C-alpha angles and dihedrals in degrees: 000000000000098000097056098062092043091055088047089052091052092049091051095048089047092053090044093052090048092053092046088052090051091050092051089049092054092045091051091047090053094048101040132048136211121335093359090060091051092051090047091050092052092048094048091046090054092048092049090050091051091050091049089052090050093049092050090050092049092049091049088054090050092051091053090050091051091051091050089051091052090052091049092052089050087052090051089051091051091050091050090051090049091052092049089051090051091048090052092048091051091049089052088051090052092050090051090052090051091049090051089051092052091049092051089051092049091050090051091050090052091051090050090052090051090051091047093052090049091049090049092051090049091050091049090052090049091050089050093051089048091052090050093051090046088056090049091050092049089051088052092048089053091051090049091051090051089049089051092051089048088054089051091053092046092247105132112183123186111298099189097085090047090052091046090052089047090054092047090051093049089052091050089048091054090049091053092049090052089051091050091049093049092048090050091053090048089052093049091047091051090048090051091050092049093048091049090050092048092050092048092051091046091053090048091049090049089050092050091048090052093047091049091048092048090048091049092049091048090049090050090049091049091048090049090050091048090048091049091049091049089048090050090047093049090045091050090048089047092049090049090051089049090049090050093048089049089050090052091047091049089050092049090046091051089048090050094046090064092047108030138036129288095248089075090062091055090050092049092048092050090050091048091050090051092049092049091051091049092049091048091050091050091047090050089049090053092049090050091049091050091048092050092049090050091047091051091046091051093047090050092050093047090049091050090048090051090051091049090049089051092051092047092049090048092049091049090050090047090051090050093050091047091051093049090049090048090051091049091052092047091051091050091049090051090048090050092049090051089049090051091049091049090049092049090051090049091049092049091051093046091047088053089049091051091048091051091046092050090050091049090046091051091046091051091046091052091047091049090048092050090047089048091050090046091048090050091050092048089049091052090047092048090048089055090047093045091065090062099036133069127270095251093060090048091054092053092047093049091052090052092048092047091054092049090048091051090050090052091051090050092053092049090052091050092049090050090052092051091050090053092049091051092050090051091051092048089053093050090049091051091050091050090050092051093047091050091049091051090050091052092051091048091050090049090051091050091048092053092047093052090048090053091048090050090050090051092050091048092052092049090051090052090050089052090051091052091048089052091052091051092049093050092049091048092050094048090052092049092049092051092050091048093049092047093048093046096048093045096047096042097050094041091052091047095049093045092048094048094047091047090048093049092048093049092049094049092049092049093047093047092048091049090052093047090050091051091048089049090050090051091050091048090051094049094045 
């Protein structure tokens, strides 16, 4: 497509030079006579032949320059294709990194599920052990109630095996409490390890996001620099082409000055000025478009940075809130542990008091029994003595014995009252223990529910971060595509329009000159 108009231009210029030579011959023939005219014609013919040779050489050089330009444009096309391939490769690398991050997150979720299953199994085992111990304690309560009924009916069996069983049960209860405390510490340690691992992974993800954003910004800046360099190179080539065209026009104007009137020079100058103004306007438009594109890119980058800063601040605030809630839970757990320790101490003290009261009760019962036996022996002795003594002495001794018997009955009543009071205290203590155990279980359930809620919030936050990453990558791809399409279409249209306009102007001017030359030939003929 480029070689045909150039050949047509050469033919037109060759015909034009021929007609100008013919005109000069005619003028010389009219002005000179005889031998002088022949010599002048020869000289003019030689000059015209030299000019034609120069024109051919100049047009050959122009053809070579145009071929070099075509090769340069092909090189620019290859560089653009290479850049597009590199961009696609980098996008594939980004996609691979995102897939690796998703795999790591899935592995971490699987580990969490395994730990949850283990924790639930341990809790089920503890509940089973607690149920078994509750059944044992209920059996013991039944035995204690039977013992109390036996005390009421004055049937006192052996208490030592019951006390031994009670001590064994208390030891087992202490062991279970120690196991519960150890399991709670293990759960807290696991929770701490999980929270630390979550925080480390979040920090790694944030670092990766920052690195990717910085890398994308650098890539955008490099692309902008390359595009600006391409624009500068194309502008430089375009300026050189304009300079060459101006040089050609100046050469043609100088050639026409010698052969035509001065008015043509003024017309050419006016047209040149118009073309310069048009080129300057187009260049100013190009600069404005570049500035607008830069401004839009900077605004988009600033908006993305603001969004990232907002996300970072929200994440920092969320971390602070979670830390405060964790500290509150930890304080509550410490308070509960202190309450448990105090309750254990109180239980130990009350058990000691019960033991002491039971010992005192047994001692008093033995004393009363001894006194009762002694009284019976004394009564028997007195009965034997009464047979030998008088009736007055018998009355006195009966009064004394009756008074002692009444004292013994009063002491028995007091001991029964003490036993009832001790039984009531033991029942109250058992009720308090059961209520405190239920409160502890309720607190543990609340703590597990809050931990699950925190994990759900954390997972939603990670999903939001991934969505933001996807949106940023999608926006960058769209911007790159739009910038490429705009630059390619705009510069292709400009170059095509300018080349077409220049060709049209040259053809019109050459046709006008040919018409003028033909008119001159017609006049002379």
